N, C-alpha and C positions, 0 to 999 in steps of 0.2 A: 067108502074108502077114499082117502085123499091121495092124489098123485103128487109125489115130490117132484119139484122142478129140478132138472139136472143142469148144472152149470158147465162151463167150458173152462178147462185149465190147460191151455196150450201155449207154449213159448217157442219162438223161433228167433235165433240169434246168429249174426255173422260178426266175427271179430278175430283178433289175434290172440294166440296163446301167450300168456304172460310169462310162463316158465314151462319147463318140461313137465308133462303129466306125471303125477306121483302114484305109484302102485301102492295100494293098501290091502292088507289081508288081516283076517282075524276070525273070531268066533262070535256069533250073535248070542242073544239071550237064551235061545233054545239049543245052543250047543252046536249049531251048524257052522261050518267054515265058509268064509266068503272071500272074494277078491273084487276090488273095484279100482277105478282110476279117478283121482280127483284132479281138477285143473281149474284155472281161472281164465276167462276170456275178457280182453280189453276191447270195448266198443267205442270207436272214435265217433263222437257226435258233432264234431266241428267246433270252431271257436275255442280251442283248447279245453274242450269238455270231453272227458273220457269216463265211461262207466265200467266198473269191474264186476263181473258176474261169476260166482262160484258154481261149479258143475260137478256132477258125479256120474260116471258111466260104468255100466256093467256089461257082461256077456261079450258079444262080438264088437260092440263099440269100444270096449276096453282094449281089445286087441288092435283095432284100427289106430288108436292113439299112442300105442306104446313106444313107437320110434319117432314120434314127432318132436320137433324142437321149438324152443321159444321163438315167437314171431310167425309161426305157421298161421295162415288165414283159414279158418274153418267155419262151417255152417252147422249149427246144432239145432235140433228140435227136441222137445220134451215137455215136462210139466213142472210147475213151481211147487216146492215143498218148503214149509216152515216148521221147525220143531225146536224144542228146548231141552236143555239138560242142566244139571247142577255141577258146577266145577268143584275142585277140591276144597274151596273155601265156603261152600254152601250157597254161592251166588247163582241165580238162574241166568243162563245165557241162551240167546236165541240164534239160530242159524237159518238162513234162507238160501236155498240152492236150487238149481235146475237138475232134475232127474232126467238124464239124457236117454232118448230112445232111438236117435239117429244122429250120426256124425258123417259129414262129407268134408274131405280135405280139398279145399279150393286151391290153395297154394302152399306147398310144403317147403319148409326151411331146413329139413333134415339133410344131413350130408350122407351120401351113399356109403362112405367108408366108415361112418360113425358106428360105434358099438350100440346095440340096443339099450334103451333106457332101463329095461328090466326083462326078466324071462317070464 
């Protein structure tokens, strides 16, 4: 029997939230309800070079981000996922995003009196 080599899929990012995290909810293909938070991190790499990374967070990480504002500096770890879907015109589209397993707020830009982004 051959052993399969196991790869490493680990991502670690530090950057600023591009906008408020967006709560998404729905039902998956098996009929289960879900909630997650999607957001984009801007990573300044110097010399006017910025990389934008799309992320999705579930469970407790979702709750950590719910009140954060645009510009908050965060540290994210997770794994990279790439998947495809067909749009309404039948075109195949690809999405690459980080599936977040840990979020740490390094510097928050949220205002203490600000209403929560979502419940």
